C-alpha positions, 0 to 999 in steps of 0.5 A: 395670726403671724403671717410669717408662722405656719398655723399649729393645727395645719400640716406643713407641706414637708410633713406630708409629703413624708407622711404619704411617702412613708405609706409607700415606702417611697421616701428616697423617690419622692424626695428627688420627684418632689424637688423636680416637680416643685422647680418645674410648677410650684402650683402644680406640685401643690395641686398633685400633693393636695389631691393626694392628701385627700386619698385614703391609704389604708388597706384594711377592710375592716375600716369599710365594714364599720362605715357600713355599719354607721350608714344610714340606709335610705330609698332616696339615697342608696336606690342607685345602689340596688339598681346597679346590682339588678342591672349588673346582675341580669348583665352577667346573667345573659353574658356569655363567659364562663361561670367560673370567670363571673364568679371571679369578676365579683370576687375582684370587685367585691374586695376592691370595694371592701379596701379603703384604697381601691373602694374610693376609686371603684366605688364612684365608678360603679355606675361607669361599670354597670354601663360598661357590663350592660352594653357588651352583654347586650349580644347576649340578649335572647332572641327570643326578647329581641324579636319583640322589639321593632327596629326602627328604621325611617323614624330618625330621617323622617324626624330630622326632615320635619324638624330642621326641614332637610336631612342635615346628616345626608347633606354633610356626607355628600362631600368628601375629603381625606382631610375632613375624614381625618379631622372627623376621626380625631375626635370621634375616634380617639379623642372620644376615648382619651378625653374621659381619662383625662377629664378625670385627672384634671378633675381630681387634681384641680377639682378639689373634694367631690368632683370625680365623684360627681363626675363618675356619676353623671357620666356612669348614668348617661350612658347607663340611660342611653344604652337602655334607650338604645335597647328598647328603642333600636334605630337604624343609623345613616349608614344604614339608609345609604346601604339598604334605603329603608327596608326593615331591619333585623338584629342578624344584620352585622355593623358597618364602619360608615365614613370610617371604613374610609379611615381603614383605607387611609391606613390600610387597616381593617380596624373599624371595619371589624369593630363595628361588625362585631358591635355589640348594638348595632342600632344604636343611633339614638340617643348618640352617645358621642355626644353626650360624652362631648357635651358632658365633658365640655360641661364639666370643664366650663364649670371647674375651668370656665376661662378656656369654656370657648375650646371646649365647646369648639371641640364637643361642635367638631365632634357633632359635625363628625358623627354626622359626616362619618354616617354614624347619626342624624341631628336628632340624635345629638340633640337626644344625646346633648340633652341627655348629658344637661340632665345628667349634669344638673340631676347630680350637681350638689350644692357644694359642687354648685357653689365653687368659686372656680378660677377666681381672678382674685385668688390665682392673680396672673398665674396660668389657668392650671394654677387658678384652676388648683386655688379656686377648686380647692379653696373653693370647695372648703370656702367662699368669699363673702361680701366684706372680702374674707373667706369663710368655710362651706358648711352644711344646712345644719352647721352653725355659723363660726365668726371665730373659726371663719377668721382663722380659715380666711387668715390660714388661707392667706399664709398658705398663698403668702408662703407660696408666693415666698417659694416662687421668689426664691425659685424666680418665678415671681419678681422680688418685692411683690409681696404686698401687692400679692397680698392686697390681692388676696384680701 
């Protein structure tokens, strides 16, 4: 195949850009923005374009209905939907919202699932929505049911002392300082709520097909499992021990901000004090979902973009410390939350996602880390490097081998890479005369 000519069966980047822009009537805007983005970073532009091309822009519910009719239902594969419907239905039943609002939410969500454009986002996020509605409806669980569940006050500090020889969280709270307060607040009260969206965006753009779906399922079921444990095994956090000792707790007690009250004092506000006083789950120390979030984010970023894994886990350990420093969790809570995240990650890790050759240096060469993530993510989802140095498409177990297709796949990829490097030379991002070296690197 001639490397200088684009493959006939591959749509060029320009034609894809025009197709996407026509879908939204944004030809003029896309023309200006694509040129500006491509000049800033051709790799980022191509990654965003490739991610956008994977989207289904159809607005026809009949397309979704046809997929449902063709779907082969099985208990193993579809039991998760029964679980989510049951949990969401019970949560809405107990929720104190007006019945018109409940019906409106059901209609809106069903409509979002029927429209292909929105269903590709809402369906993978369904476990997350199920967790959110269960969490916020917890306050409406009847007291007749709650009163039968014992609140454990002393079990966590006892386990901490037995397992680790001391109450680690108590030791970490003996010395406080405004600078330490801010350092603990940033991961616990700010980044904890922002990073899940940042990770999802990075996975969508650079992680390749299926990465966001994997992330949504792992995150949603991890939190859903954690909240169920907190409901049926309520445990008092460290701030309760500091305020009330080991006296028995009851569900009439309001929550407290713990060390975050010092943040309210620094900013002269009552935000955290009010939020924790009205928390749907007051005695939800075990497991720590803050630790679960940080661990899961570090696992995903390390899997898809391993070059910076030191920074991901540094953030995770700083957050572990902050949860204890701010008197919201014991060390045993963090271990449980981290274990829940690890279990969720590997439980939903598919074979396609497991074998992604992320950040392959032989492909990315000397590019920046984002470019490496893009090339390895998009490329890795489609194929893998064989022993002979060529790339072949990843097949399902029931697909036969096709050497001719693999040969074409390998050369199509090299063709795309060479055209990308020619564009870099044209824009001045790569010195001229490096084409042969780049080809040798790719091979």
